[in-house]
C-alpha positions in Angstrom: 16.1 -25.1 -15.7 14.6 -25.9 -12.3 11.2 -24.5 -11.3 11.6 -21.4 -9.2 11.0 -21.6 -5.4 10.7 -18.9 -2.8 12.6 -19.4 0.4 14.2 -17.4 3.2 17.8 -16.4 2.6 20.6 -18.0 4.7 24.0 -16.6 5.7 25.6 -18.7 3.0 23.6 -16.8 0.4 25.2 -13.4 1.1 27.8 -13.4 -1.7 25.2 -14.5 -4.3 22.8 -11.9 -3.0 25.4 -9.1 -3.3 26.2 -10.2 -6.8 22.5 -10.3 -7.8 21.8 -6.8 -6.4 24.8 -5.3 -8.0 24.0 -6.9 -11.3 20.4 -5.6 -11.2 21.3 -2.0 -10.4 24.9 -0.9 -11.2 27.4 -1.1 -13.9 27.2 -2.5 -17.5 25.7 -5.8 -16.4 22.6 -4.0 -15.1 21.9 -2.4 -18.5 20.6 -5.7 -19.8 17.5 -5.2 -17.6 15.2 -2.2 -17.1 15.6 -1.6 -13.3 19.1 -0.3 -13.4 20.3 2.9 -11.7 23.5 3.0 -13.8 22.6 6.4 -15.3 22.0 7.9 -11.8 24.7 6.2 -9.6 28.1 4.7 -9.9 29.9 2.6 -7.3 28.2 -0.1 -5.2 24.5 -0.6 -4.4 25.2 -2.8 -1.4 28.0 -4.8 0.2 28.4 -8.1 2.1 28.1 -6.5 5.6 24.8 -4.8 4.7 23.4 -7.9 3.1 24.5 -10.1 6.0 22.8 -7.7 8.4 19.6 -8.0 6.5 19.7 -11.8 6.3 20.3 -12.1 10.1 18.1 -9.3 11.2 15.7 -10.7 13.9 13.1 -8.1 12.9 13.1 -9.0 9.2 13.8 -11.5 6.5 15.2 -11.7 3.0 13.2 -13.7 0.6 14.9 -15.3 -2.4 13.7 -16.9 -5.6 16.0 -19.8 -6.4 16.2 -21.9 -9.5 18.1 -24.9 -8.3 21.2 -23.5 -6.6 21.0 -20.1 -8.4 19.3 -17.1 -6.8 17.5 -15.1 -9.5 15.6 -12.6 -7.4 15.4 -11.3 -3.8 13.8 -8.8 -1.5 14.2 -7.7 2.1 11.3 -7.3 4.5 11.6 -5.6 7.9 8.9 -5.3 10.6 8.4 -1.8 11.7 5.9 -0.3 14.2 2.6 -0.4 12.3 3.9 -1.6 8.9 6.5 -3.7 7.0 9.3 -2.1 5.0 10.2 -3.6 1.6 13.7 -3.1 0.1 16.7 -4.7 -1.6 14.4 -5.8 -4.4 16.4 -7.3 -7.3 15.7 -9.5 -10.2 18.5 -10.9 -12.4 18.7 -8.6 -15.4 18.2 -11.5 -17.8 15.0 -12.4 -16.0 13.4 -9.0 -15.8 10.1 -8.3 -17.7 8.8 -11.9 -17.3 6.7 -11.6 -14.2 9.2 -12.9 -11.7 9.4 -9.6 -9.9 5.6 -9.2 -9.7 5.4 -12.7 -8.2 8.1 -12.0 -5.6 6.4 -8.7 -4.7 3.1 -10.6 -4.2 4.9 -13.2 -2.0 6.5 -10.4 0.1 3.1 -8.8 0.6 1.6 -12.2 1.6 4.5 -12.9 4.0 4.2 -9.4 5.7 0.4 -9.8 6.1 0.3 -13.5 7.1 3.5 -13.9 9.2 3.5 -10.4 10.9 0.0 -9.2 10.6 1.2 -6.1 8.8 -1.6 -3.9 7.4 0.7 -1.9 5.1 3.8 -2.3 3.1 6.1 0.7 2.6 9.2 1.3 0.4 11.4 4.1 -0.8 12.2 4.6 -4.5 14.5 7.2 -6.1 12.2 9.9 -7.3 13.9 10.0 -10.7 12.9 6.4 -11.4 9.6 7.2 -13.1 9.4 3.9 -14.9 9.9 1.9 -11.6 7.4 4.1 -9.7 4.9 3.6 -12.4 5.5 -0.2 -12.2 4.7 -0.1 -8.4 1.6 2.1 -9.0 0.2 -0.5 -11.4 0.5 -2.9 -8.5 -1.5 -0.7 -6.1 1.2 1.4 -4.5 0.6 5.1 -4.0 3.1 7.9 -3.8 3.1 9.7 -0.4 5.0 12.8 -1.3 7.2 12.0 1.7 10.8 12.6 0.6 14.1 11.5 2.2 17.4 12.9 1.0 19.9 10.5 -0.7 22.8 9.8 1.6 25.4 11.9 -0.3 28.9 11.3 1.0 28.2 7.7 2.1 29.9 5.6 -0.6 28.3 2.4 0.7 25.1 3.5 -1.2 26.9 4.6 -4.4 28.5 7.6 -6.1 25.7 9.9 -7.3 26.0 11.2 -10.9 23.7 14.1 -10.1 23.0 16.4 -7.2 19.2 16.1 -7.0 18.6 12.5 -5.9 16.0 11.8 -3.2 13.8 8.9 -2.1 10.0 9.0 -2.1 8.0 6.7 0.1 5.4 4.5 -1.6 2.8 2.6 0.3 0.1 -0.1 -0.1 -2.5 -1.3 2.3 -2.4 -5.1 2.7 -5.7 -6.7 3.5 
């Protein structure tokens, strides 16, 4: 196995990124790891158009962790007014729980601070994901209480298995 390296995603990575994100969050493959949403949502988590838009966004970047030619983790960063937004965070289900996600999150924080001068990183997490929110809290993120409704009716983001889904904003000062 090659030593993992962090790099910026390229357009040729889109298919592998879609597969990685889907494997980490939806369907039976996702149940190997602990970050899945398979009990909350069916359908897709993302698609090639959404991932390609993130990869080519001039106001953002997608970081990947690659082991040789295989992408095993990724995250999206986007520059916004006074902060950076963190999303599309996925670690291969067979690699979850070993510190890879923690290392990629730290790399993303460093990138936002050093490349963009961002003083804060924000993200949204489904409120029902208590285990994931607790993981972020252990890494210094705080819940804001700011809720955003789940985009019901937009199948690009999945098919909800319950009617009470919402996102909460988490934030961490970078500095």
